[in-house]
Residue frames as qw, qx, qy, qz and C-alpha x, y, z in Angstrom:
[[0.000, 0.892, 0.452, 0.000, 0.00, 0.00, 0.00],
 [0.423, 0.443, -0.020, 0.790, 1.38, 3.37, -0.94],
 [0.165, -0.239, -0.412, 0.864, 1.56, 6.42, 1.30],
 [0.302, -0.037, -0.261, -0.916, -1.07, 8.00, -0.94],
 [0.548, -0.284, -0.731, -0.291, -3.38, 4.99, -0.42],
 [0.415, -0.326, -0.671, 0.520, -2.95, 5.23, 3.34],
 [0.008, 0.150, 0.157, -0.976, -3.76, 8.95, 3.30],
 [0.432, -0.154, -0.486, -0.744, -6.90, 8.40, 1.20],
 [0.563, -0.340, -0.753, -0.002, -8.08, 5.71, 3.64],
 [0.325, -0.292, -0.521, 0.733, -7.32, 7.81, 6.72],
 [0.128, 0.065, -0.049, -0.988, -8.95, 10.94, 5.29],
 [0.489, -0.219, -0.610, -0.584, -12.01, 9.02, 4.13],
 [0.517, -0.361, -0.745, 0.218, -12.47, 7.29, 7.47],
 [0.199, -0.233, -0.375, 0.875, -12.10, 10.59, 9.34],
 [0.280, 0.101, -0.144, -0.944, -14.79, 12.17, 7.14],
 [0.586, 0.209, 0.660, -0.421, -17.14, 9.15, 7.16],
 [0.550, 0.513, -0.387, -0.534, -16.69, 8.55, 3.42],
 [0.945, -0.009, 0.308, -0.113, -17.32, 4.89, 2.45],
 [0.034, 0.632, -0.725, -0.272, -14.35, 2.92, 1.11],
 [0.964, 0.177, 0.054, -0.193, -14.36, -0.22, -1.04],
 [0.210, -0.674, 0.697, 0.126, -11.24, -2.39, -0.78],
 [0.942, 0.272, -0.157, -0.121, -10.09, -5.20, -3.04],
 [0.464, -0.619, 0.616, 0.149, -7.17, -7.55, -2.41],
 [0.368, 0.482, -0.707, -0.365, -5.19, -9.64, -4.85],
 [0.214, -0.045, 0.958, -0.187, -6.46, -12.77, -3.06],
 [0.568, 0.471, 0.423, -0.526, -9.91, -12.06, -4.55],
 [0.490, 0.084, 0.732, 0.465, -10.10, -13.94, -7.85],
 [0.286, 0.777, 0.532, 0.178, -12.54, -11.32, -9.20],
 [0.262, -0.799, -0.058, 0.538, -10.51, -8.25, -8.23],
 [0.336, -0.234, 0.499, 0.764, -8.36, -7.93, -11.37],
 [0.140, 0.498, 0.710, 0.477, -11.42, -7.94, -13.64],
 [0.158, -0.875, -0.426, 0.166, -13.02, -5.28, -11.42],
 [0.331, -0.646, 0.163, 0.668, -9.92, -3.09, -11.64],
 [0.282, 0.023, 0.639, 0.715, -9.72, -3.48, -15.41],
 [0.033, 0.710, 0.660, 0.244, -13.41, -2.56, -15.72],
 [0.251, -0.861, -0.197, 0.397, -12.77, 0.51, -13.55],
 [0.379, -0.348, 0.400, 0.759, -9.82, 1.42, -15.78],
 [0.189, 0.383, 0.689, 0.585, -12.09, 1.35, -18.84],
 [0.123, -0.853, -0.507, 0.015, -14.69, 3.49, -17.08],
 [0.355, -0.716, 0.032, 0.600, -11.99, 6.00, -16.12],
 [0.318, -0.098, 0.546, 0.769, -10.67, 6.21, -19.69],
 [0.074, 0.571, 0.705, 0.414, -14.17, 6.55, -21.13],
 [0.225, -0.877, -0.391, 0.167, -14.96, 9.32, -18.63],
 [0.375, 0.805, -0.081, 0.453, -11.82, 11.25, -19.55],
 [0.671, -0.717, 0.050, 0.180, -9.88, 10.81, -16.31],
 [0.044, 0.877, -0.460, -0.134, -6.30, 12.02, -16.32],
 [0.763, 0.392, -0.510, 0.066, -3.54, 9.87, -17.78],
 [0.021, 0.470, -0.712, 0.521, -1.85, 9.99, -14.38],
 [0.659, -0.141, 0.471, -0.569, -4.90, 8.35, -12.77],
 [0.924, 0.258, -0.071, -0.273, -5.50, 5.76, -15.49],
 [0.542, 0.513, -0.629, 0.216, -1.80, 4.86, -15.52],
 [0.228, -0.393, 0.697, -0.555, -1.95, 4.41, -11.75],
 [0.842, 0.021, 0.258, -0.473, -4.93, 2.10, -12.09],
 [0.860, 0.398, -0.314, -0.060, -3.03, 0.01, -14.63],
 [0.213, 0.533, -0.723, 0.384, 0.03, -0.16, -12.38],
 [0.522, -0.228, 0.616, -0.544, -2.15, -1.52, -9.60],
 [0.909, 0.233, 0.003, -0.346, -3.80, -3.97, -12.04],
 [0.622, 0.520, -0.574, 0.119, -0.33, -5.21, -12.96],
 [0.124, -0.422, 0.748, -0.498, 0.47, -5.76, -9.27],
 [0.762, -0.010, 0.401, -0.508, -2.73, -7.80, -8.88],
 [0.857, 0.415, -0.241, -0.186, -1.90, -9.80, -12.01],
 [0.423, 0.542, -0.674, 0.271, 1.60, -10.55, -10.72],
 [0.543, -0.435, 0.520, -0.496, 0.33, -11.76, -7.33],
 [0.494, 0.237, -0.824, -0.141, 1.25, -15.42, -7.02],
 [0.250, -0.105, 0.783, -0.561, -0.56, -16.29, -3.81],
 [0.096, 0.362, 0.927, 0.032, -3.74, -18.32, -3.55],
 [0.285, -0.023, -0.143, -0.947, -6.74, -16.64, -5.11],
 [0.021, 0.350, 0.931, -0.105, -10.32, -17.47, -4.26],
 [0.170, -0.650, -0.486, -0.559, -13.85, -16.19, -4.62],
 [0.107, -0.394, 0.389, -0.826, -14.69, -13.63, -1.95],
 [0.121, -0.226, -0.905, 0.339, -16.41, -14.92, 1.17]]
């Protein structure tokens, strides 16, 4: 988790803003991130943001641990 991620979580929690978290152990997470990436591109989000989403997708793809359906 990056420092930026931690700050977003802390700030959101302090303000009562809901957060949705995915982990690489979730076998559906990569598809969700890739779908989000497409939505961001279609909506015209900045290249910095869409590139960041793809970097995280790559990290999820590279995860070699056990993956399973969410509980």
